[in-house]
N, C-alpha and C positions, 0 to 999 in steps of 0.2 A: 512581732517575731523576730529575734536577730540572727547573725549569722553565725558560724563556727565559733569565731572569735569573741562574739557577742557585742562586736561594734558598729553593726549597721541594722537598718530595719531590712527585711526580706520582702521582695515584690509580691505581690499576690500570686497564688497558685494559677498554673498555666493548664492543668490537668488534674485529675484525680488520683489519689494513691491506688486506686484498683489498677491504672493502666500503667504502674511504675515497672512490674516484672509481668510480662505476658508471653515470651517465647518459651517454648517447652523445655529447650536446653538450659535457658538461664533458671527458671524455676528448679530445674533438677540440681544445678550447681549451688543454688540457696539452699535447698533442703539438705544436701550433702555439706554444707559448711563451707563451701570452697568459694563463694561468691557473697561478700559482706559488703558490696557498695554497688550503687549503677550510677551510670552519667547520662543525663537526658538534656534535651536542648531546652527544655521548660523545667519549671518548679513543679514537681507532681506531690510534693508531701511537706507538712510541717514536721518540726522536731517533736518527738512525743508520740506521733501519730502512728497507729498500728496498722499492719499490711498483713492480710492473711494468704497463705499459699498451700492449698491442699490440706486445709484444717489445722496447718501449725501458723503460729502469730509470729510476727518480727516487729520490733520497735524501731521506729527511725530515731537515730541518735546524733547524727549531724547532717546539715543541708548547707552547702556553701557552692560559690560558684569557682571555677578553676579554668586556665587555658589548656588547650589540647598540648600546647608547646610544654607546658609544664608537668604532663605526664610521666610516671618514672615506671620501672618495672614492678616495685612496690604497688602502685595504683593498679597496675594490670592484673596482678595476683589477686587483690581485693575485687577485681570483677571476674575472677576464674580463669585468667590467662596467664601464659609463663612470661610474656614480655609486651611492651608497647607495641612493638610490630605485630605480633600475633593479635593483638586486642585491635590495632587498627586496620589490619586486613578484614576481620571479621566484620567490624562496623561498616567499613567501605562496602563490603557484599551484602549488608541488608540495605544500603541505600547507594544504589548505582548513580554513578555521576556526580555524587558529591563531594566537595574537594575536603582534604585534611589540612587545614589551615592552623597553624602553630597559635595563631591568635584568637581563634574562635574560642568564645567561652560556652562552658557546659555547666551543668547543674549537678553537683555531687552529691548523692543520697545514700547515707551510710546507716547501717542497719544491724541489729543482733537479734537473735531468737530470744522470745519470752519462755524462760525453761518450764514453766508447769503447763505450757499448752499443749494440745493434743498432737 
């Protein structure tokens, strides 16, 4: 499996796709079409893998590594937030005591709905 740019092999998954989106607020954002990506500290899916949320299916279209310091407001909007600052505050509220380090790498999982799913 290659990364977003097709340049390198991806490491093995660290978790299953079923654990990619689990918080109720995030599920709602995905179902509303306001969340089209999620960032995790591990790799949860392969490109082409299908995620199901409340009976609706989504295909993973890209998986790649990104530094927190490279996040833009456009990336935050992919996550369902208005700005990087809003995204950062929310993530840190989920993980008390976790530092926000610009050099920290996360795995980006971009997805889109499968139109004919229920």
